[in-house]
C-alpha positions in Angstrom: 0.1 0.0 -0.1 1.0 3.6 -0.6 1.0 6.3 1.9 -0.1 9.7 0.9 1.6 12.5 2.9 0.1 15.9 3.6 0.4 18.4 0.9 2.8 21.3 1.8 1.1 23.7 -0.4 -2.0 25.6 0.8 -4.9 24.0 -1.3 -7.8 25.8 -3.0 -10.2 23.2 -2.4 -13.0 22.1 -0.2 -10.9 19.5 1.9 -7.3 18.7 2.4 -5.0 15.8 2.1 -5.0 13.4 5.2 -2.4 10.6 5.6 -4.1 7.4 4.5 -3.6 4.3 2.5 -4.9 3.1 -0.7 -6.2 -0.4 -0.4 -7.6 -2.8 -3.0 -10.4 -0.4 -4.1 -9.6 3.3 -4.1 -9.1 6.5 -2.2 -12.5 6.7 -0.4 -12.0 8.4 3.0 -8.6 9.7 2.0 -10.0 13.3 1.6 -11.4 15.1 4.6 -13.6 16.6 1.8 -13.5 16.4 -2.0 -10.7 18.2 -3.9 -11.7 20.9 -6.5 -8.5 21.3 -8.3 -8.1 19.4 -11.6 -4.6 18.1 -11.0 -5.7 16.7 -7.6 -8.7 14.9 -8.9 -6.6 13.3 -11.7 -4.0 12.2 -9.2 -6.6 10.7 -6.9 -7.9 8.7 -9.8 -4.4 7.6 -10.9 -3.5 6.5 -7.4 -6.6 4.4 -7.1 -5.4 1.0 -7.8 -8.9 -0.4 -7.9 -9.9 1.5 -11.4 -8.6 0.9 -14.7 -10.1 1.8 -18.2 -10.0 3.4 -21.7 -10.2 6.8 -23.1 -11.8 7.4 -26.6 -11.8 11.1 -27.6 -13.1 12.4 -31.1 -12.6 15.8 -32.4 -11.5 18.7 -30.1 -11.9 16.6 -26.8 -8.3 15.4 -26.8 -7.4 17.1 -23.4 -9.0 14.7 -20.9 -6.5 11.9 -21.1 -3.7 14.4 -21.0 -4.4 15.3 -17.5 -3.8 11.8 -16.3 -0.5 11.4 -18.1 0.6 14.8 -16.9 0.0 14.4 -13.2 1.9 11.1 -13.0 0.9 7.6 -12.2 -1.1 7.1 -15.4 -0.1 3.5 -15.8 -2.3 2.6 -12.9 -5.4 4.2 -14.7 -5.0 4.1 -18.5 -5.5 0.8 -20.4 -5.7 2.6 -23.7 -6.2 6.1 -24.9 -7.4 6.3 -28.6 -8.2 9.5 -30.7 -10.3 8.7 -33.8 -9.9 12.2 -35.2 -10.3 11.2 -38.9 -14.0 10.5 -39.9 -13.1 7.5 -41.9 -11.1 5.9 -39.1 -14.0 6.8 -36.6 -16.4 5.1 -38.8 -14.2 2.0 -39.2 -14.2 1.5 -35.4 -17.7 2.6 -34.4 -19.8 2.3 -37.5 -20.9 4.9 -40.0 -23.1 8.0 -38.9 -24.4 11.0 -40.7 -23.3 13.2 -37.7 -20.4 12.8 -35.4 -21.2 15.2 -32.5 -24.3 13.5 -31.4 -25.5 11.3 -28.5 -25.8 8.1 -30.5 -22.2 8.3 -31.6 -21.1 8.8 -27.9 -23.3 5.8 -26.6 -21.8 3.6 -29.3 -18.3 4.7 -28.4 -19.0 3.9 -24.7 -20.5 0.6 -25.5 -17.7 -0.6 -27.8 -14.7 0.4 -25.7 -16.1 -0.9 -22.5 -17.0 -4.3 -24.0 -13.5 -4.4 -25.5 -11.9 -3.5 -22.1 -13.8 -6.2 -20.5 -13.1 -8.8 -23.1 -9.2 -8.2 -22.9 -8.7 -7.5 -19.2 -11.5 -9.2 -17.2 -9.9 -12.7 -17.2 -6.7 -11.4 -15.7 -7.8 -8.8 -13.3 -11.7 -8.8 -13.0 -11.7 -9.9 -9.4 -9.9 -6.9 -8.2 -10.6 -4.1 -10.7 -13.6 -1.9 -11.5 -13.2 -1.0 -15.2 -14.5 2.0 -17.0 -14.6 3.9 -20.4 -14.4 7.6 -20.8 -15.4 9.1 -24.3 -16.3 12.3 -25.9 -17.2 13.6 -29.2 -16.8 17.3 -29.6 -16.6 20.3 -31.9 -14.7 23.3 -30.7 -14.4 26.6 -32.6 -13.2 26.0 -36.1 -10.5 28.0 -37.8 -13.3 30.3 -39.5 -15.0 30.6 -36.1 -18.7 30.3 -37.2 -19.6 26.9 -36.0 -21.7 25.6 -33.1 -19.2 24.6 -30.4 -20.6 21.8 -28.2 -19.9 18.2 -27.3 -21.2 15.0 -25.7 -19.3 13.6 -22.9 -19.8 10.4 -21.0 -18.4 7.6 -18.7 -19.6 3.9 -18.5 -18.1 2.3 -15.2 -18.2 -0.3 -12.6 -18.3 1.0 -9.2 -17.0 -2.2 -7.8 -15.3 -5.1 -9.4 -17.6 -7.6 -11.3 -20.4 -4.9 -10.9 -23.0 -4.2 -13.6 -22.2 -0.8 -15.4 -23.4 2.6 -14.6 -23.3 5.4 -17.0 -23.4 9.3 -17.0 -23.9 11.2 -20.2 -23.9 15.0 -20.5 -24.1 17.5 -23.2 -22.1 20.8 -23.0 -21.9 24.1 -24.9 -18.5 25.7 -24.9 -18.7 29.6 -24.4 -15.1 30.7 -24.6 -14.2 32.6 -27.7 -10.8 30.8 -28.5 -10.4 27.1 -29.5 -7.4 26.6 -27.0 -9.6 27.8 -24.0 -12.4 25.6 -25.2 -10.2 22.6 -25.1 -8.9 23.5 -21.8 -12.2 23.8 -20.3 -13.2 20.2 -21.9 -10.2 18.7 -20.2 -11.3 20.0 -16.9 -14.8 19.0 -17.1 -13.9 15.5 -18.2 -11.7 15.1 -15.2 -14.6 16.4 -13.1 -16.9 13.9 -14.5 -14.7 11.0 -14.0 -13.9 12.0 -10.3 -17.6 12.5 -9.7 -18.4 9.0 -11.2 -15.9 7.2 -9.1 -16.1 9.0 -5.8 -19.5 10.8 -5.8 -21.7 8.4 -7.6 -23.7 7.8 -4.3 -24.2 11.6 -4.0 -25.5 12.6 -7.3 -26.4 16.1 -6.2 -22.9 16.8 -5.1 -21.6 15.1 -8.4 -23.5 17.6 -10.5 -22.4 20.5 -8.5 -18.8 19.6 -8.8 -18.7 19.4 -12.6 -17.8 23.1 -12.8 -14.9 22.9 -10.3 -12.3 25.3 -11.6 -14.7 26.4 -14.4 -17.5 28.9 -14.4 -20.9 29.2 -16.2 -19.4 31.9 -18.5 -17.1 29.1 -19.9 -19.2 26.0 -20.0 -22.8 25.4 -20.1 -24.3 21.8 -19.2 -27.7 21.5 -20.7 -28.4 17.8 -20.4 -27.3 15.1 -17.9 -28.6 11.6 -17.6 -27.8 9.0 -15.1 -28.5 5.3 -15.7 -27.4 1.9 -14.7 -27.2 0.0 -11.4 -25.9 2.6 -9.1 -28.4 5.2 -10.4 -31.5 3.1 -10.4 -33.1 5.3 -8.0 -32.1 8.7 -9.5 -34.9 10.7 -11.0 -33.3 12.4 -14.1 -36.1 15.1 -14.1 -34.9 16.3 -10.9 -31.2 16.2 -12.1 -32.5 18.3 -15.0 -34.0 20.7 -12.4 -30.6 20.9 -10.5 -28.8 22.0 -13.6 -31.2 24.9 -13.7 -31.0 25.6 -10.0 -27.2 25.6 -9.9 -27.0 27.9 -13.0 -25.3 25.4 -15.2 -27.8 26.0 -17.8 -30.7 28.4 -18.2 -33.2 25.6 -19.3 -33.5 21.9 -19.4 -36.0 19.6 -21.2 -37.4 16.1 -20.6 -40.1 14.1 -22.7 -43.5 13.0 -21.7 -41.9 9.8 -20.6 -39.4 11.6 -18.4 -36.4 11.0 -20.6 -34.0 13.9 -20.5 -33.6 15.6 -23.9 -30.9 17.8 -25.4 -32.5 21.0 -26.6 -30.6 21.4 -29.9 -31.5 17.7 -30.9 -35.3 18.5 -30.2 -35.7 21.9 -31.5 -33.2 21.9 -34.5 -34.8 23.2 -37.6 -38.4 22.7 -36.3 -41.2 25.2 -35.5 -41.8 25.5 -31.9 -45.1 26.3 -29.9 -44.6 27.2 -26.2 -47.0 27.5 -23.2 -45.8 28.8 -20.0 -47.7 28.0 -16.8 -47.7 26.8 -13.1 -49.5 23.4 -14.2 -50.4 22.8 -10.5 -52.2 20.7 -11.8 -52.6 21.1 -15.6 -56.2 21.8 -16.4 -58.6 21.7 -19.4 -57.8 25.4 -20.1 -54.1 24.7 -20.4 -54.6 21.8 -22.8 -57.2 23.8 -24.9 -54.8 26.7 -25.0 -52.0 24.8 -26.6 -54.1 22.3 -28.8 -56.0 25.2 -30.4 -53.0 27.3 -30.8 -51.2 24.5 -32.5 -53.9 23.9 -35.0 -54.0 27.6 -35.8 -50.2 27.8 -36.0 -50.1 25.0 -38.6 -53.0 26.7 -40.6 -51.6 30.1 -40.4 -48.1 29.0 -41.2 -48.9 27.5 -44.4 -46.2 25.3 -46.1 -43.6 26.7 -43.6 -45.3 25.1 -40.6 -46.5 21.5 -40.8 -48.7 20.2 -37.9 -46.7 17.1 -37.4 -43.4 19.0 -37.4 -44.4 21.5 -34.5 -42.5 21.0 -31.2 -45.1 21.6 -28.5 -43.6 22.6 -25.2 -45.0 23.1 -21.7 -42.7 25.4 -19.8 -42.4 26.0 -16.1 -40.2 28.7 -14.8 -38.0 28.4 -11.6 -40.1 31.3 -10.2 -43.2 29.2 -10.5 -41.5 26.4 -8.9 -40.1 28.0 -5.7 -42.1 28.2 -2.5 -42.5 31.2 -0.2 -39.0 30.6 1.2 -37.3 30.3 -2.2 -36.9 26.6 -2.0 -38.2 24.3 -4.7 -40.7 21.6 -3.3 -39.5 18.4 -5.3 -42.7 16.5 -4.5 -44.7 19.3 -6.0 -42.2 19.5 -9.0 -42.6 15.7 -9.7 -46.3 16.0 -9.3 -46.5 18.6 -12.2 -43.9 16.5 -14.3 -46.2 13.5 -13.8 -49.4 15.1 -15.0 -47.7 16.9 -17.8 -46.2 13.6 -19.0 -49.6 12.0 -19.7 -50.5 15.0 -21.9 -47.8 13.9 -24.3 -46.0 17.2 -24.3 -42.4 18.0 -23.8 -41.5 19.8 -20.6 -39.2 22.5 -20.2 -37.7 24.1 -16.9 -36.3 27.5 -17.5 -34.7 30.4 -15.4 -36.3 32.9 -17.9 -38.7 35.2 -16.3 -38.7 37.6 -19.2 -40.3 36.5 -22.4 -37.7 38.1 -24.6 -35.1 36.0 -23.0 -37.2 32.9 -23.6 -37.6 33.8 -27.2 -33.9 34.3 -27.7 -33.3 30.9 -26.2 -35.5 29.3 -28.7 -33.9 31.2 -31.6 -30.4 29.7 -30.4 -31.6 26.3 -31.7 -34.0 26.9 -34.6 -34.5 29.3 -37.5 -38.0 28.0 -38.1 -41.2 29.9 -36.9 -41.7 30.1 -33.2 -44.9 31.0 -31.3 -46.1 31.5 -27.7 -49.5 30.9 -26.5 -50.8 32.6 -23.4 -53.9 33.9 -21.8 -55.0 37.5 -22.2 -54.1 38.2 -18.7 -50.7 37.3 -19.1 -50.4 39.3 -22.3 -51.4 42.5 -20.2 -48.4 41.8 -17.8 -46.0 42.0 -20.9 -47.1 45.5 -21.4 -46.3 46.6 -18.0 -43.2 48.8 -18.1 -42.2 48.1 -14.5 -40.7 44.8 -15.7 -38.2 46.4 -18.1 -36.9 49.3 -15.7 -33.3 47.7 -16.0 -33.3 47.8 -19.7 -31.7 50.9 -21.3 -34.5 50.8 -24.0 -37.1 49.9 -21.6 -40.3 48.3 -23.0 -39.4 49.1 -26.5 -36.0 47.3 -26.3 -37.9 44.3 -24.6 -40.6 43.9 -27.2 -38.1 44.5 -30.1 -36.3 41.5 -28.7 -39.3 39.4 -28.2 -40.9 39.8 -31.7 -37.8 39.8 -33.8 -37.1 37.0 -36.2 -40.9 36.4 -36.8 -42.0 35.2 -33.4 -45.8 35.5 -32.7 -48.1 35.3 -29.6 -51.3 33.4 -29.9 -53.7 35.0 -27.3 -56.2 32.8 -25.6 -59.5 34.7 -24.2 -59.8 35.0 -20.5 -62.5 36.2 -18.3 -62.0 39.2 -16.0 -62.1 37.8 -12.4 -64.2 40.6 -11.2 -66.7 41.7 -14.0 -66.6 38.4 -15.9 -66.0 40.3 -19.1 -64.1 38.4 -21.8 -60.6 39.6 -22.4 -59.5 39.1 -26.1 -57.0 40.8 -28.3 -59.4 43.3 -29.2 -61.0 44.2 -25.8 -57.9 43.9 -23.5 -57.1 47.1 -21.9 -53.4 48.0 -21.5 -51.8 51.1 -19.9 -52.5 54.4 -21.7 -48.9 54.9 -22.4 -48.4 51.8 -24.5 -51.8 51.6 -26.2 -50.3 52.9 -29.6 -47.5 50.2 -29.3 -50.1 47.5 -28.5 -52.2 48.5 -31.4 -49.2 48.5 -33.6 -48.3 44.8 -32.8 -51.9 43.8 -33.4 -52.0 45.5 -36.7 -48.9 43.9 -37.8 -50.1 40.4 -36.9 -47.6 39.8 -34.0 -50.6 39.2 -31.5 -53.0 36.7 -32.8 -56.3 35.8 -31.2 -57.1 32.1 -30.6 -60.4 31.8 -32.4 -61.6 28.2 -32.1 -61.5 27.9 -28.3 -63.7 25.9 -26.0 -66.1 28.4 -24.2 -67.1 25.7 -21.5 -63.5 25.7 -20.0 -63.1 29.5 -19.5 -64.5 29.5 -15.9 -61.9 26.8 -14.7 -59.2 28.4 -12.4 -56.2 26.3 -11.4 -56.5 27.5 -7.7 -60.0 26.3 -7.4 -59.1 23.0 -9.0 -56.2 22.5 -6.3 -58.5 23.4 -3.5 -61.2 21.0 -4.6 -58.6 18.4 -5.1 -57.4 18.6 -1.6 -60.6 19.0 0.1 -62.1 16.0 -1.5 -64.7 17.8 -3.7 -65.1 15.5 -6.8 -65.9 18.4 -9.0 -62.2 19.0 -9.7 -62.2 15.8 -11.8 -64.3 17.4 -14.4 -61.8 20.4 -14.7 -58.9 18.3 -15.9 -58.3 15.7 -18.5 -59.2 12.3 -17.6 -55.7 11.0 -17.9 -54.7 13.7 -15.6 -57.2 13.0 -13.1 -56.2 9.2 -13.0 -52.5 9.8 -12.5 -53.4 12.2 -9.7 -55.6 9.9 -7.8 -53.4 6.9 -8.4 -50.3 8.5 -7.2 -51.9 10.9 -4.6 -50.4 14.0 -6.3 -50.8 17.6 -5.0 -52.3 16.5 -1.7 -55.1 14.6 -3.2 -57.6 13.9 -0.4 -55.4 15.5 2.2 -58.3 17.1 4.0 
């Protein structure tokens, strides 16, 4: 066994070295708390005699394996390091593909290299070694400097010898302006991922938080993470998506109706998008009528440019709508909303965009097709409240200019005035006097579109009343939501069903 002595330098990390021994399986307990420096993490992995594996890196992601060679002791960690930089070589190893920086390519790299490692090394050292494969496929800034800078990074690993595989996959966007800086950031996040997989797999929240050690959100954005396999069988990836937004690692995260985490660019790329924002606590018949009728009208108004089957329908929840009075997120409530939205077959998005113009810019990051937002007339009136734009130099003019550029439209669903019962529509909605001419201009130019074929029978449904009836045992709430929603709420006792 090897004794590690206390470091003489003052470490910039959350813990410090303590004298300890490396036994047959790793450095667990060697740290008083986890290190945050990249070289310390790489060295900790190299000195873990119980782990051994392969590195496969495509494109610009050549920096991860280099860290392990540089800090010393790499012979104890690296069985093989391969760089399939040439596309023909990559295809010969992992099979042909139309695109190289995609999830499918990463997953095939992980599967192929891990199976090869086990085939070659398990007979000799399988009883004492936990094997792993690290892989990435990355596109950094090109010489011309006009490409999307992003990558897929993953690790497939055994947490103990002879164990089943576990896996972590993430997608990153690289925000540095220079190629060299992007490569450096990729090397750091790769080491962070490996250290987290090996030493923090039993604390996934901390693992996610550690991914940006020695980095910042100005350099790297992580917009998707997925845990799978034996060690993560109890991890809810929807909560992990929420954590990414909570920690500021990404401004928004997405998952499918089935709960599978999604990478936004692969969902939205070159497709028209329709989005509805709401609390969805729970989702009511009004919410569903809004998006269904707006979708049909969106396809009809868009002509050949918008095909109904091609529209991506998104139900979005902002972090401000998830936080309770004390600023904390109630995870039980969040899962309840995710469950009921799931049965409606819509993609769910969590974002930290309170302002609609920032949300519109986010959608435009991924698609050049037509985008639209559907909202109730009451929410539209809030958009014309100048108080929300006091910090913008151009005020409401700047905000609306950003919102409606690139052909974005808002479908306006009618809503009843809670006091008078009068129906608010695009034509009847009263906005502050100072912005009436601006409002009229947007209506005249067709940016604000009334939802026409709406269901009048659902206009009296109010989500707070549904929630109150649901919790008090008044069965009338069931008629205010879709049958599928009612079934899942009762079966799983969501939103405090029958609590009183």
